[in-house]
N, C-alpha and C positions, 0 to 999 in steps of 0.2 A: 539605558545602561545604568548599572549601579554606580554609586558614588565611587570615585577612584580610590578613596581610602578604605572602602569596604570590599574592593575587588569585584569580580563578576558574581552574579547570582547563579544558582544551580541551573535555572532555566536558560540563562545565556550560555553557559558552558555546554548544555545539551544541544542547543541550537547550532553552535559552531561544530560540535562533534558530529552531529547528524549531517552537516554539510561537508564533512570530510576535511575540515580545517583544523587538523591536529598535527602534532609534532612527530609524525612518523614518515618514513620515506619508503618508496618502492624498492624491492630488492631483486627484481628480475634482471638477469644478464642477457646477453645477446642470443644465447642458445639454451633451450630447455633440456631437461634430461633426455627426453625422447629424441630431440634433434641431435644430441650428442651420440646416442645409440645409432641413429640413422647414419650419421657422418662416419662412424667407425665400422659399421657392419655392411651397409649397402654401398660398397665400392665396387669398381669394375673388377679388381683382382679378386675380391671376396666372392663376387658373382661367378667368376670363372672357376675359382677353387671350389665353391659350394656346389656349382653345377656338376663338376667332374666328380666330386665326392659323392653326391647323391646318385649319380649315374652308376658309379662302380658298386655302390651298395645295392642298388636295384638289380644289377647284373650278378649279384652274389660274389663279387670280387673284393670283399672287404679287406683282404690282406694287402691289396694294392691301394687302399684309401688311407694309409697312415698319414699322408700329408695334411689331412684335414685338422689334425691336432695342432699343428703349427699355426694354421690360419685362425683357429679359435683363440689360441694364446695371444696372437697379435691384436685381435679385436678387443679382448678383455683388457689388455694392458692399456690400449688407447682410450677405452671408455673410462677406466679407473683414473687414469692420469688427468683427462680433461674434466671429469666430474669433480675431482679434488680441487682443480682450479676454479670451477664454477662455484663450489661451496665457499671458497675463500672470498670470491667476489660477491656472492649473495650475502655474506656476513659483513660486507664492507660497511663500517660505521665510522663517521667522523668523530663521534664522541664516545667516551667510555659510558657504560651503563650507569646512569645517574638518576638521583631523585631530587626533586625541587620542593622548596617551601613556598607555597602560594597563599594569598589571601583571597578567600571566597566566602561570600555571605558574611563578611565582616570578621571572619575567624581564620586563623592560620591552619593549614593542613598540608601534609606531605603527599606529593603525587609523583609518579614516574615521569621521566622526561618526555615520553611519547604521549602523555596526556595533556600537555600544555596546549592552549588554544590562544589565538590572537586576543590581545587586550587583557590577558591574565596579569595579575599583579604579583610579581615574584620578589621574594625577600632574599637578599644577597648578603653573605658573610664571607670573611676571609677563608680561603680554602675551597669555596664553591666553584664548580665548573659551569660556565654559561652554555646552556644546551639549546638555546634558540636565539635569534637576533632580538636584542632588547634595547629599549630607550630608558636611560637612567633618569630617574626623577630627581627633584631637588634634594639637597642634603650635602653631607660631607663628601668630598671627593674620594674615589677609590684608586687603588694601585692595581693595574691589570696586566697580566702576562699574556701577550699575544704571540709568543714565539712559535707556537704550533701553526699559526696562520701566516705570519709574516717573516719568521726567521730572526727577527730582532729580539735579542735577549734582554734588552733593557726594559724594565717595567714602564707602562704607559699610564699617566694620570688621566682619570676620567671624571669630569664634573657633570652636574645636572644638565640634561639635554643631550649628552653624548650617547652614541650608539655602541653597545657592547655586542660584539660578533660571536656567534656560536663557535665553540672551541676555545674561547678565552678562559683564563683562570683568575679568580679574584685573589690577589696576594695580601692586600691590607684594606681595612675599612669595611663598612657595612652600609646598606641602603636598600632602596626599593626601585624596581624597574618594571616597565610595561612591555609585554611581549609585542614585538612588531611583526616578525615573520617566523613562520614555523615550517618544518618539513622541507620539501624540495625547494622552497623559496629562500631558505637561509643561505648566507654567504658560504658557509663551509660545504654545504651540499653542492652548490653550484660549482665550487672550486674543484670538487672531486668527481663531478659528473662525467668528465672525459675519461677518468680512470676506470669507470665501471664497464666499459666496453671490453669484451673478452678478446684477447690476442695471445698468440703463442710467441715465445722468445725466438729471435732471429738466429737460427742455428744453421751454420754452414753445412754441417753433416746432413741435417734434415733437408736443406735445399738441394744438396748434391744427390741425395737418394731420390728425391722427388723427380729430378731430371732423368735419372736412370729409369725410374718406373714409367715416366712419360714415354720414353723411347720404346720400352718393352711393350707398353700398351699399344703403340702403333704397329709393332711387329707381330703382336700376338695373333690377331685375327687372320691375316694372310698366311702366317706360318701354320696355324691350326688347320686351315683349309687344305694347304699343300700336304701336310702330314696325314690328315685323315684320308685324303684321296690316295696317297701312296700306300697306306696300310690296307685299304680296301682293294687296291689293285694287286697287292702282294698276296691277298687271300683269294684271288681268282676273279677280280673285277667286282663292281658294285652289285650286279645282278647275281653272280655266282655266290658272293659272300653273303648277301641278304637271304638267298634261298637255302643255303647250306648251314647257316648258323655260324659261319666262320667270321661273321662281322663282329662278334664279341671280342676275340683276341685282337682284331683290327682296332676296335675302339680303345681297348686297353693300351695298345701301343701308342695310339694318338694321344691319349691322356698322359702317358709317360713323358712324351716330348713336350707337351704344353706345360705340365707342372714343373718340369726341369728348368724351364725358362724363367720362372717366377722365383726370385730370391726371398722366399717367405721368411727364412730364418734370419736374414740380415736385419730386418726390422726388430725381430725379437731380441737378437744379440745386442743391438744398439740400445734398446730399452733396458736390458739387463745391465749393461755397462754403466748407464746413467743411474739406474736404481741402486746399484752397489755403491757408486760414488755418493749418492744421497744418504745411504745408510751410514757410510763411514763418516760423513760430515755430521750427521745427526748425533753421533757419539761425541763429537767435539762441540756440541751445542750450536750447530749451524743448521737451520731449517731450510731445506730446498723445496720451494713450492712448485717448481716445474723442473723435471728431470734434466732437460737439455741445458739448463742454466749452468751446470758444472762445466760444460764445454765452453760457454761463451767467455767466462772470465779468463780462460787459458789463452784467448786470443785478443783480449782487451789491450788497446794501446793508449787509451786516455782514461784516467780515473778521476772523476769529479767528486769532490767531497763537500758536504755541508759542514759548516764549522760547528755550530751548536749541536751537541748531542753526538757528534761523530768524532771530531778531533778533540773537542772539549766535552767535559761531562755536563756542561750547562750550569754548574755551580760556580760561585765566586770565591776566590781565596785571597788572603792577604798577601800583598807584594812587599812593601817596604814603608819605612817612615823616613820622611825627608824634612830637613830644617826649612822653616818658612821664611828665613832671612832675618829673623829677630832672635834675641836671646830667649831660649825656651823658658817659660815659667815653670816653677817647681810644681810637682803634683800632676803633671800631664798624664803620666802613666796610670795612676789610679782612676783618673777620669776616663781614659780610654777603656780600662777594664770594666768600668760601670756601663759604658755604651755597649760592650760586647756581652754583658751578663745575660741579657734577654735575647737568646738566640732565636726565639720564635718570632721576634719583631720583623725581621727581614733577613734576606740572604747576606747582606752586608754586615749586619749585627752578628750573624753566626760566624762569618769569616773573622771578624774582630775578636770574638770570644775564643775561637780556636787559637789565634795568635797571641792573645793577651788574657790568659786565664786569671780569674780574680784571686789575688793573694790575701789582701786584707779588705773585707767588704766595708763600704762606707754607706752611711745612711744619708740620703739626700733630703734637703729641705723642700725642694720644688723641682719639677721636671716638666718639659714640654715634649710630647711624642712627635715623631717625624710625620710629615705629611708632604705629599707631592706639590701642594700649593705653596707651602713655605719653603720646601727644600732644605730644611734644617731641623734639628732637635737639640734640646739643651737639658742640662742638669745643674742644680745649684746646691753646693755643700756649705755647711756652717763654717763661720770664721774659726780659724785655729785648727781645722782638720787638715789632713794630709793634702787635700786638693780644694782648699777653700776658694770661694767665689763661684762664678757661673762659667760653665764650659759649653761651647756651642760647636756641634759637628754638622757640617753640611756642605752644599755645593759651593765651590769657590766663587762663582759669579754672584751668588746671593750673599754669602757671608763677608766676602772681601769687597765691600762697597766703598770704603773710604779711600781718600788719596794716600793716606799713610800706608796702605796695604798694597801699593802698586808693585813693589818687588815680589811680594808673596804671590800676587795674582799672576805675574809673569812666569814665576816658577811653576805654578799650578797649570798654566796654559801649556808650558813646554812639556810637562809630564803627560797631560791629556792628549797632546798631539802624537804621542807615541802609542796611543791606543789603550792606555791604562785608565781605569776609572779612578778619579781623584777626588778626595774629600779634604777639607781643611778643618783643623781643630783650633778654635780661637778661645780667648779667655777674657772675661770681664770681672774685675775685682768685686763688683757689687751684684746683687740680684737684678734680674731683668725688671725694667719699670712696669708698673701695672698698665693694663689696657689690652686691647685686642692684639693677639700675637701676629695676625696677618698685616699689622701696620708696619712691620719691618723691625730690624734690629737697631739698637741704639748705636751712637758713635762711641768711639773709645775701645772698640774690640781690638785685641792684640792677637795677630796670627801667631800660633805656637808651632804647630806641626802640620805637614801635609802627609796624608795617608793614601797610598795607592793600592789598587786591587786589580786583579786580573782573573780571567776565566781559568778554571782548573783544566789543564791539558791532560788527556789520557796518557798514562805512563807508557803505553805501547805505541803511541802515535808516531813518534819520531823514527823508531826502528822499523816500523812497518812501512812508512813512506820511503825510507831509505832502501828497503828491499825492492819496492816497485821501481824506484829510479834505476837500480842496478839491473832490473829486468827489462829496461827500455820502455817502461810505461810512464807517460807524461802525467803528472799529478796537477790538478787545478782545484783551488778552493773557491766555491761559489756560495756566498752567504748573504743573508738579508741584513747583517749587522753593518755598522758604520765601517767604511773602508779602513780607517785608522785602527779600529779594533781588530779587523781581519788581518791587517799587516803585522800587528803586534803578536798575535797568536801564531801567524805563519813563521815569524822569526824563531819562535820557540820550538817549532817542529822542523827546523832545518831549511827554511826558505831564504836564508841570508837576509839581506837588507832590502828586500823587495817592497814595492809600494803597491797597494791594492787599487785596482781600477774602480772608479765610481760608476756603478751601473746606471745611474740617473743620466749619464752622458753617452750611453751606448747608441751607436748609429742605428737608424731604422733601415737603411739600405742593406739587403741580405748579404751582398758581396762584402761590404765594409764590415758588417757584423762578423762574417766568417774570418776576415783578416784580423779583426780585433781579438776574437776568442782564440785564434791560433797563436797570436803573439803574446798574449797576457796569461798569467798563471793565477792571479789573485783578483777576485771580484767582490766588492762590497755593495750594500744597499740594493741587492738584487730582489726584484719582485718575483712571485711564483711564476707568472707568465714569462718573465725574462729568463728564469732558470730553464724553462722548456725551450725557449728560443735559442739559448746558448747550446743546449744539448743537440738540438736539431741542426744548428750551424756546424757543429763538430762532425755530425754524421754526414752532412752534405760534403764535407771535406774528405770523406772516405775513412774516417776513424771508427773503430769499434769502441763504444763508450760505456763505461760503468758509472753508476751514480749511487752514492750513499746518502742517507738522510733519515730524519726521524719525525719531521713535522708535516702537517697537512700542506704547508707551503711547498713541500718537496714532492707532493704526489704527482703533479703533472710531469715534472722532470723525470721522476723514477719510471713513470709509465712509458715515456718516449725513449728512454735510454735503452741500449741493447741489453743491459743487465741492471736491474734495480736492487739495491741492497739496503735493508732497513735495520736499524739498531734495536736493541731490546727496549729502549725507552720510547720507541716510535708510537705514534698514534695508530689506532686500529686501521684507519684508511691507508696509512703508509705501509703497514705490514701486509695488508691485503693485496696491494698492487705490486709489492716487491717480489722478485723471484727468489730472493734469499733473505733470511732474517738471522742476524747474530743474536741468539737467544740470551747469551750472557753479556752482550755488549762489548765483548773483547775484540777490539780492532785487529789485534794480532792474529785472529783466526784466518784472515784473508789469504796469507801465503799458503796455508794448508788447502784452502779452496782452490787456489791456482794449481797446486800440485794435483788435486783430484781431477781438475779439468784436463790437465795435460795427460794424466793417466787414462782418462776416458777417451780422449781423442786418439792417443797412441794405440790403444787396444782396439778401438772401433776401426781404425785404419788398417790394422792387421787383419781383423775379421773381414773387412770389406774386400780386401784383396782376394780372399778365398771365395767369398760368395759371388763377387762380380766375375771372377774367372769361371765359376760354374755357370753363371748366366750366359756368358759368351760361348763356352763350348756347347752348352745345351742348345742355344739358338743355332749355331753353325751345324751341329749334328741334325737338328730337326729340319732346317732348310735344305741341306744336301740330301738327306733321306727323302724329303718330299719331292725334290726336283728329279732325283734318279729313280724314284719309285721303288725304294728299298724298304725292307722291314726295319722298324726301329730297333736298335741293338739292345734295348733294355726293357724290362718290365718295370712298372712303377715301384713295386716293392724292392726291386734290386737297387734302384736309384735311392729309395728311402734308406736302405741299409748303408749305402756308400755315403749318403749325406750325413747320416748319424755318426759314422766312423771317421770320415775325413773332413767334415765341416762342422756339424752340429755340436757334438760333445766337446771336441777340442776347442772349437771357437768359444764355447761357453766358458771354459777355463782360461782361455787366452784373454777374454774380456775382463777377467778379474786380476790380471797380472799387474804388478807395480810398474810405474814408468814416470819419467820426469823431465822430458826434453821440452825445450821451448817450441811452441807451435809455429809452423810456417804455413801461410795461406796456400790454397790450391789443392784441397783434399781430393776432389773428384778428378781433376786432371792427372794427379799423380797416381791415383788408384787405377784409372783406366789405362794409363801409359803402360802399366804392368799387366793388368787383367786382360786386355784385348789380345796382345800377342800370345800371352800364356794360354788363354782360352782357345785360340785358334790352333796352337800346337797340340793341345790336349785333344781337340776335336779331330784333327788329322790322324793322330795315333789311334783313337777309337775307331774311326771310319776305316782305317787301313786294316786293322785286325778283324773287324766285323766283315768287311768285304772279302778278306782272305778266307775267313772261316766259312762263309756262306757260298761264295762264288767259285773260289779256286781250290779250297782245301777239301771240299766235299763233305763238310761236317754238318751236323744237324743244327737247327736254329737254336736249340737249348745250349749246345756246346759253344756255338758262336757267341751267344749272349753271355755265357760264363767267361769266355775268353775276353770279351769286351769289358766285363766287370773287373777282371783282374787288371787289365791295362789301365782302366780309368782309376781303379783304386790306387795303383802305384804312382801314377802321374799326379793325381789329386793330392796324394800324401806328400809328394815333393813340394807342391805349391804351398802346402801347409807348413812344411819345414822352412821354406824361405820366408813365409810370413811371420814365423816365430823367432827369427833371428833378431838380436843375439841370443843364443841359447843359455839357459841356466838349468839347474837341477830339476826344477818343477817342469819346465818345458820339455826336457829330455824324457821325463817320466810320462808326460802326456803323449808325446810322439811314440814312445815305445808301446804304450797301451793301444794306440791306434793301429800300429803294425800288427800287434798281437791279435787285435780284434779282426783284422782282415784275414789272418790265418785261420782263426776260429770260425769265421763265417763260411769258409770252404771246407772245414774239417768236422764240425759238429753235425751229426745227422739231423738234429732238430732244426738248426738254422738252414741246413741244406734243403730240407723239405719245405720249410716255410717260405724261404726266399727263392726257391727253385734255382739253386746254383750247384755246381759240381766242379771238381778239378777238371780242366779241359784235357784232352789227349796230349801226350808228351810233346808231339811236334807242334801242336797249336799253342800249348803253354809256353814253349820256347820262343815262338814267334811273338807271343803277347809280352813276355818279359823283355825281349830284345827291343821291340818297338817302344815299350814303356821307358827303358833306359835311354833310348835315343831322345824321346820326348823330354825326359828329365834334364838331359844335357842341354837341349835347346832352350828350355825354360830357364836353366841356370844362366845361359848366355843372355837371354832376355833381361834377367835380373841385373846382370852386370852392366848392360847397356842403358837401362832405363831407370835404375834406382841409385844414381850417383848422388853423393851428398851435396848440399848447397855449396856454392863457391865460397872459398875462404874458410871452410870448416873441414878439418882433416879427419873426418870420420873414417874408420877402417871397417872392413867386413862388408857382407852383402845384405845386412839386415834391411828390410824394406821400409824402415821407419824414416819418413821424409821430414824429420824434425831437427831443428837446429840444436846442437848440444848446448845445455845450460852451463854458462861459464861460472855461475855462482857456486860456492862451496859451503854447504851447510847453512844457507840463508833461510831464515824463516822456517825452521823446523825441517820437514822432509822435502821442501820444495826443490832442493837442489839434487835429489837423488837421481841416480841413473839406473837403467835397467841392465845390470851387469850380471856376471856369472854367479855372484854370491847371493842374488836376490832369492828370497824364498817367499 
């Protein structure tokens, strides 16, 4: 190997590169693009829909194959959504794209971070990002920011022999380091490895719909066999139908029943509602990386916050000046102004400069820069100047070493115990004695002032947290910072006089951990793995948990939370695994996100009532028709027309309506409580009219089908009216358009011919309308019996929204709006 001072030779670099020992990481997620296509296209429902679609095309019945368009739309939306998530994960990078200065062949050169190899000699300067795990070689110590990895906002001193972890940032100092580990072996990559596995957000709506589809899947095959047999028997039996060609209308009738059972549009409308919410949030600088995430925040009951970068901006601001217990020496203010004049020296110097701008510049005779080893810096001014003598600014434990400074030391300790960063300003009438500065400070220092600093709290933090408290959401702060610092910041955002729990004493027993996280609200000194453990403990207690963060130390917790939210300052890894990203870092955006989640859930629940009712009545009609060996009362095209008028188009507009009620769990139970009885009532009405037209009225099959279409159109329209309550101008226009469309369907020659409908004879039409009105009254009664408001909430009207009214008024922007008559 080359001499360490000369770095690696070109041959040594090539040898390591050829062996694959470079600082790059694999980017494959759990599913390839082809696997995503397979998962969204080759499903049981798509197989059934595709088979029926192709069959009708082969038979020349393309007008009855309109349902294929909905299936194609569903698959495309699913593929696009998951592929976007895959791209985010593929681009997961712990480090920003960076370049490094290395020594190779005795000369310096700049290479990209993925070209680093083990044993490379890296040159480090203030402002550089560490892109591989390094071993610091001898020399002056460095100040390192490891907040992205540990959550600890305090700089960490690193001397020769120390390990610098990838993802760290050099704040002060310069030196050289040897590359220890690269690529997948680095600490940062191992920390985020768990986050690279693809997973979908836990959506109650998605889970509920999956249960519905599972039931339909089990019913589909036996119902299809029953229905096919009934249609063949109605056409003269299997032998007669196959020999005469009448099997074609029999197949068309069977397809109509099968397709009616599958709520294809429900998935589409759900995706549309989420997508619109995502677009609305994008206008407010909120990036939604998975559509269903807008639903999850609406039902979150615990919000966990990382302190640094979420509640605080991560910067330090000046707090106050406190007397040190002695008579202040004259000239202390010009001295403080001098320490703050070099804002680039450190974040503390920048905070001093902002609070004490230089009024009259002084020329120093001598100065000693700050270092983490000494923990102090000094400046000496000439005798006779406004601040003559030597001024020392540093850590109280180091500067206040003499017995005469006991009072000042006690005051400093009391301030530090409140979580404030505390420095002491001391004075020495003479210059510092010559000699090594590391030897320590001379005796005779006079403590003059104590300066305290705090983290800068985001202006919107307190009001946003207050909004969540009013909404019944429990807020917890989980930070890697010192518990005292966490408690001090928490008091600034309305947590009262709470004390932060030291995570170093967290119990290992899962049950005790659950009890601890349930009872405590503030946690300090939390490691990345402990953050994940706390999130998992809350979830085991039945909570829906959201987590905000911006560092790599938050990645595991964000991944395991029901909803991960990253700030604008977050590392690339954090943004990649988060479901939402606040692009402008404004914490106050979250109430608007809650409102969008409530709107999405409210409108999807409206839409689901309509679609699930259709699935129920289609299943009942198919089963009864199959058992009684009757002709199916509709053609596929007729059902497609009714679906478009009474379900598809109105549901599309309903999915975009405003809404703002607090969500109550139990989406599927509530939806089925209405949809099952309403669907059965609808099916009985259709079957009664169809049986009357075919068996007792002596009408043709075409007239009976038209009469059944009228009946279903009127009853399904009333289900839509109930799902739309409370009504407003927009909804009234939508419903009026639906009724007008039903009239035009039976009146325009073009639609009459295409959909094979006609006005039934007067007697049959009267029966259809009368039965439909009876069905509407029965469904109205069902609505009154099953859609009662939650206990304790005096909601009026028959609106099917099972959501608790939001008691807040105008909190957090539009989050408190209601879906009232004036909504547009």
